[in-house]
C-alpha positions as CSV (number, residue, x, y, z in Angstrom):
1,X,-5.6,21.4,-0.7
2,X,-4.2,20.3,-4.1
3,X,-5.3,17.3,-5.7
4,X,-3.0,13.9,-5.2
5,X,-5.1,12.1,-8.5
6,X,-5.7,13.5,-11.5
7,X,-8.7,11.5,-12.7
8,X,-9.2,10.7,-16.2
9,X,-12.7,9.4,-15.8
10,X,-13.6,7.2,-19.7
11,X,-16.7,5.2,-18.8
12,X,-19.3,7.0,-17.1
13,X,-20.5,5.1,-14.4
14,X,-17.4,5.5,-13.1
15,X,-18.1,9.4,-11.6
16,X,-21.7,8.1,-10.4
17,X,-19.9,6.4,-7.7
18,X,-17.5,9.5,-6.5
19,X,-13.7,7.7,-7.6
20,X,-12.1,10.7,-7.5
21,X,-13.1,11.8,-4.2
22,X,-12.4,7.7,-3.4
23,X,-9.1,8.4,-5.0
24,X,-8.1,11.5,-3.1
25,X,-8.8,9.4,0.3
26,X,-7.1,6.2,-0.7
27,X,-4.4,8.3,-1.1
28,X,-3.9,9.7,1.5
29,X,-4.4,7.0,3.8
30,X,-1.8,5.2,1.6
31,X,0.8,8.7,1.4
32,X,-0.4,8.9,5.2
33,X,0.6,5.2,6.4
34,X,3.8,5.1,4.8
35,X,4.9,8.3,5.9
36,X,4.8,10.2,3.5
37,X,4.2,14.4,2.3
38,X,0.7,14.4,0.7
39,X,2.8,16.7,-1.4
40,X,5.3,16.9,-4.6
41,X,3.3,12.9,-5.0
42,X,1.1,12.2,-8.1
43,X,-0.4,9.9,-9.9
44,X,-3.5,9.5,-12.2
45,X,-5.7,6.9,-12.6
46,X,-7.7,5.5,-15.3
47,X,-11.5,4.8,-15.4
48,X,-12.3,2.8,-17.6
49,X,-14.8,0.1,-19.0
50,X,-13.5,-3.8,-19.8
51,X,-12.9,-3.2,-23.6
52,X,-10.3,-0.3,-22.7
53,X,-8.2,-2.3,-20.1
54,X,-8.4,-5.3,-22.2
55,X,-6.5,-3.9,-24.2
56,X,-4.3,-1.9,-22.4
57,X,-3.8,-5.5,-20.8
58,X,-2.6,-7.2,-24.1
59,X,0.3,-4.6,-25.2
60,X,2.0,-3.9,-22.0
61,X,1.3,-7.4,-20.5
62,X,0.3,-9.6,-23.5
63,X,-3.1,-11.0,-22.1
64,X,-5.9,-10.1,-23.9
65,X,-8.1,-10.1,-21.3
66,X,-10.2,-7.4,-18.8
67,X,-8.6,-7.3,-15.5
68,X,-9.7,-4.8,-12.3
69,X,-6.4,-2.9,-12.5
70,X,-2.9,-1.8,-14.4
71,X,-0.3,-0.4,-12.8
72,X,2.7,1.6,-14.7
73,X,5.0,3.7,-12.5
74,X,7.3,6.1,-13.2
75,X,10.4,4.6,-12.1
76,X,11.4,0.3,-10.7
77,X,10.7,1.3,-7.5
78,X,11.2,-3.0,-6.2
79,X,13.5,-3.2,-3.8
80,X,16.4,-6.1,-4.7
81,X,15.4,-8.2,-1.5
82,X,11.9,-10.4,-1.4
83,X,10.1,-9.3,1.7
84,X,12.4,-6.4,2.0
85,X,10.4,-2.9,2.2
86,X,10.8,-0.8,-1.0
87,X,13.1,3.0,-0.7
88,X,11.0,5.6,0.0
89,X,10.0,8.1,-2.6
90,X,11.4,11.9,-2.3
91,X,8.6,14.2,-3.1
92,X,8.7,17.1,-5.6
93,X,7.7,20.2,-5.6
94,X,4.3,21.6,-5.7
95,X,5.2,23.1,-9.0
96,X,7.5,19.9,-10.0
97,X,5.7,17.1,-8.2
98,X,7.4,13.2,-8.3
99,X,5.3,11.4,-10.6
100,X,4.6,8.4,-9.1
101,X,3.2,6.6,-12.1
102,X,-0.3,5.1,-13.6
103,X,-3.2,2.7,-12.1
104,X,-6.2,2.0,-14.1
105,X,-9.3,0.2,-13.6
106,X,-11.8,-1.5,-15.5
107,X,-15.9,-0.8,-14.2
108,X,-17.4,-4.2,-15.2
109,X,-14.9,-6.4,-13.5
110,X,-14.2,-3.9,-10.4
111,X,-18.6,-4.8,-9.7
112,X,-18.6,-7.5,-10.8
113,X,-16.0,-9.2,-7.9
114,X,-17.3,-6.5,-5.6
115,X,-20.7,-8.5,-6.3
116,X,-19.1,-12.1,-5.8
117,X,-17.7,-11.0,-2.8
118,X,-21.1,-9.7,-1.9
119,X,-18.2,-6.4,-0.9
120,X,-19.2,-2.8,-1.3
121,X,-18.6,-1.7,-4.9
122,X,-17.2,1.5,-3.2
123,X,-14.5,-0.7,-0.8
124,X,-13.9,-2.9,-3.2
125,X,-12.9,0.2,-5.5
126,X,-11.3,1.4,-2.5
127,X,-8.8,-1.4,-2.0
128,X,-7.6,-1.5,-5.5
129,X,-6.6,2.0,-6.5
130,X,-4.8,1.4,-2.0
131,X,-3.1,-1.8,-4.4
132,X,-1.8,0.0,-7.0
133,X,-0.3,2.3,-6.0
134,X,0.9,0.2,-2.6
135,X,2.5,-1.2,-6.9
136,X,3.6,2.6,-8.4
137,X,5.7,3.1,-4.9
138,X,7.5,-0.3,-5.1
139,X,5.5,-3.6,-3.8
140,X,4.4,-5.9,-5.7
141,X,3.0,-9.5,-5.2
142,X,5.6,-11.8,-7.3
143,X,6.7,-13.7,-4.6
144,X,5.1,-15.0,-0.9
145,X,7.6,-12.6,1.1
146,X,6.8,-9.3,-1.1
147,X,2.8,-10.6,-1.0
148,X,3.1,-10.6,2.7
149,X,4.8,-7.7,3.1
150,X,2.2,-6.0,0.6
151,X,-1.0,-7.2,1.4
152,X,-0.4,-6.1,5.1
153,X,-0.2,-1.9,4.4
154,X,-3.4,-3.3,2.0
155,X,-5.2,-4.2,5.2
156,X,-3.7,-1.4,7.5
157,X,-4.7,1.4,5.6
158,X,-8.1,-0.1,4.7
159,X,-8.8,-0.4,8.4
160,X,-7.3,2.8,8.8
161,X,-10.6,4.2,6.7
162,X,-12.8,2.3,8.4
163,X,-13.2,-0.9,6.2
164,X,-12.3,-4.8,5.7
165,X,-9.7,-7.2,5.6
166,X,-9.7,-7.9,1.5
167,X,-8.5,-11.4,2.5
């Protein structure tokens, strides 16, 4: 089966935790939950360190500090009405898939957050992959109504993977 996620590992610490497999599993679970096809959709995950994500955060959000996850949708898929579901994404073909966008993860921040929350690192990272992918699909948490919708999907997707509610 073709990978759904192109995983670019800049920081070798990500390799040891099997990030590429986690990305594929999280993407498949998210697509299954949202009734999206597993073929014809792709995304890219950049696995970097805090220094790199701080530079990206400064460049794109004007916040020159590290964060756990950033996402860049290929197009704005957010609904106009707070609390509404985004429109379904149209899949491309195997030869010309629809590119959903990019997600970046910062190793040190993710590891620190997992330790502080006493969560397995892989569970926390899986949550952040799902979270970033939902952003690519048009979900957000800017206001309470949108956050309720997004978090409900996150909880259900993680539960389908046997992972605890992150909230």
